[in-house]
N, C-alpha and C positions, 0 to 999 in steps of 0.2 A: 534531041534535046534537052536544054539543061537549065540550069535555076539563072535566073538575072536578078542584077541588083536594081532596087524598084524601091522609091517609095512606096508604102502601104497604108490607106488608111480603112480602120476598121468603124464603121457608124451606125449606133443603133436608136431607133425611134424609141423614143420612152413614152409609156402609157399605151404601146401598142394593144397588149391583152385587153384592156378595160373598152379602148375604142372599137374592138373585134365583138367581143362580149355585148357591148351595147346596138351593136348593127343590127343583131339577131332580132331586136325589138322595134328596130326604126330603119325603115330602108332608105334617107335622107343620108344615115350614117354610111349604109353601104356605098352609095354613090360619093361619097368625101372620102372612104377610105380606099374606093378603087380610084379615085382622082391622085390623092397621094402616091400612093403604087405607080400609077402610070407618069407622072411626073418625075420620080423617080428610076423608071425603065429608060425613059426619055435619055437619060444621061449615061448609057451604055454604049451610045452612038460615038466613037472617039471625036466625030468633030466637034460635038458638043462641049467640048472642054476649050474655050477660046480663050486667047488671050488678051480679048477688049479692056478689061478690067485691071489689064496690068501696064498693057499700053499707055493708059492715062497716066500711069505713075512718072514722076521727073525723075525716080532712080531706075526703071525700066528705060525708058530714053537714052539716057547718056552709056548705059551697058548695051543699048541696041535691044529692041524689041523682040526682034528676029529669033533673039537666042533665047527666049521666054516660052516660046511656041510648043506646048506640049500634046497635040492634037495627036500625030503618028507615033506617040510614044505611052499612051494612056487605054488604058482598059476597065470597064468597070462591070461591075455583077451584082446584082439586086435580087436578094431573097428574101420573102415574109417580110417582118420588117428591122433587114439589114443590107449594108449596101458596101461593096470592098469596091474603093479604089485605088489602083495603081498605078504609076508614071516608072519608065525606065530612066534609068540615072545612070550616067559617066561621070566625065568631069564636070557637071554643069550643075550641084546638087543646090544651088542658092536659088538658081534660075527656075529651076522645075516643082522645088518649094514654094516661090512664090506664086505661082501661077496656079497649083494646087491650093494652096492655102486660101488665093481671093477666092477661087470658085467653088470652093467649099464655103466657108464664108456667106456669098450669095445666094448659094442652096439654103443653107440654113436660114437666112432673112426671109426667104421667100416662105418656107414653112412655117417657117415662125408666124408669120401673118396669118396663115392657115388655124394656127393653133398646134403645130406639129412641132415640137420638141424634140433634138435627138444628142447622144454624146457621143464620143469615138475616141479613139486613140491613133496617131500617126509616127509612125517610123519608117525606118530603111534595112533592110535584109532581103536575104535571097527569097525569092519567091519566081513561080511559074504562074501567069496570066494569060491564056487565050483569049482569042475574042468571041469563043463559044461559050464561054461562060467557066470554062475548069479554070480552078484556081486552089493552090497549096503550096508550102512552105513553111518555113520556120519565121517568114518576117509577118506572115498572116498569123500563126498562134503567136507572135510577140505584140502586133496590132490587137489583137483579140484582148489578150490579156490585161492590157493596157488601158482598155475602155471596162474591161469589167472590174477590174482593182484600183483603177485609180481615177480614171476620169470624175466619177461620182456627183457632178453636177452638169447640165445642161452647155458642155464645152467639149472642144477636142485638146488633149493634151499629146503633148510631143515627148519621145523619147529620150533620154537621156543620150543615146548612141547616137540618135539625129541631129540633137543639138550639139554635139562634138564635131559636126559635119558642117555645121551654118555657120554663119560669118560673124563669129564671137571670139571676143569682147568686140563690141562697135565701137571705136576710138572718135571715128573723123565720119561727115553726112557722107563723104562721098564714096566711103565701104557700104554703104548702105542699099539693102534690097528692101524690095514692098512688102516680103513678108513683115519686116522691122515694126509694121505699123500696126500690124494685127497681134502679133504676140505679146505677152506681159506673164509679169511673174505673178500667179495668185497666193494669197496669204496662206495655202496650207502647202504651199514650195513648188508647186507645179506649174509647166510654162505651156502657153497653150492661145486658145481663144474663143470666145462665145459668140454665137448668131447674132448679137446685135452689133458688135464690131464693126459689121459692115458698113452702116449707117455713119458712124463715126468717120470713117476714114474717106468713102464716098462723097459727103457732102459737097467739095468741092466741085466735085463734077459737073461740067455744064449741063449735062443732058437731068442730073437728077435735083431738081429742082427743090427750092421751099416747101413747096405746096405736096409736092411726092414724097418729100421724108416725114413732114408732118402727119400725112395720112396713114403712113407705116409706121409711125412712132406710135399712134393713137390704136390702129390695131394691137400691136406689138404690149401695148399699155393695158389694152383690156385682158387682155390674154392673161399677165400676167396676175393681175387685180382678180378676175375669175379664179385665177390657181390658187391664189393665198384664198380663195373665199369657200372653197368646192373639198377642202382638203381637213376638215375637223378631225377627222378619222385617220388621219394618215399621218403622222409627224414627219415620216421620211421623204413624204412628197412635199409638205410645207416649205420643208427644209431646200430643197430644191427651189421653190418658188420665193422665197425671199432672197435665196441667192441671187435670183435674177432681179431683181427688185433692188437690190443693194449696185448688182452692174448696170444695169437700166440708169440709176441714179447718177452711176458714173461717169454717162456716155457724156463727151464735149461736144455738143452740139451747138453754133453760133446762132442765136437771136437772129429772126427776120427784121432788117429795118424797113422800115415804109418811110418814104423821101417827103413824100407827101403830107404827113401829120411828125414828121420826125418821133417817130415813137418805135419801140424797138418789141417786139411778138415773139413771145416764148414758141418755138417748136418743137419742144421737149417740156413737156410737161411734168414735173417730178411724180412719184409716185409716194406720197405721203404717208405718215407712219398711221399705226391706228388711232383711234378720237384724237388726233394730231389737233391742238389749238382748239378744240369745241368739247364742250359737256357731253356729260353720257358715258354710258359703259359697253358701248355697241361691239359687237364680235365681227363684223364685218368690214373688210376696207373699202370696199364698194360706198356703205354708205359716208364713212370721210370723205371720198372722192367725189359724191355725188353734192355736199354739203359744200365743198369750194367749189365743184362745178355750180351750181345755183347761185351761190355770189357774183358769179361774173355778170349772171345776164341780169 
């Protein structure tokens, strides 16, 4: 047995303690919690880490989609409110990082619709990670510390060590990999991606219809508005949902065009500022949201 060079993602579910606490008084929360953990558990099978969402990318097609397959190189271990995912890397870090990032964004999007947020750290380093769940190494420590100290908001941030091995600076389109569409440099200097970016990247996929995106974004929008309105006594939680609101509003989602009426319909409705354009001194974002929703009827 020896250490392997692996991509390592350490992911933590936000607000897990509160969900567990509330489940003691609400049986439906127990079922909800179980379904979330069971979903994460399903990703412990290597075959779950499909390259399907990478294969639709032009960048992957030009480089050979078979090079982006991580199924026989991936191990995943979930415990309590955390999940560790690692991918064995040789001389293919750009391909392996692409498929891992795309799948993590997909998992995050699915969980977000259920009201589950996560944050994490993604790095590269020495690790032993077996199929039976045994995992240890400096790479895991680095990923955990990255999540704990740097992620801060519901996002996954990349280590400087990993960024130095990825294809930057990106000077021409032919050198682009799928992960380039997911990663961004945030205002605090960190590089990473949040759960919602999945919808911006994937919206051109033929299987992702405008109606599906509209429904998904509608659910996510409600999660954010509810989070803003249930954090009166917790500024740190409010800060996270305010950050999510800003990231949501920044998403570039094309409007749906109706050829019969020749009009555009917004697939993504913005989350407005508190009391934006209306009278009153209300303290709930939902009040503003409901006001504008009622004016459309």
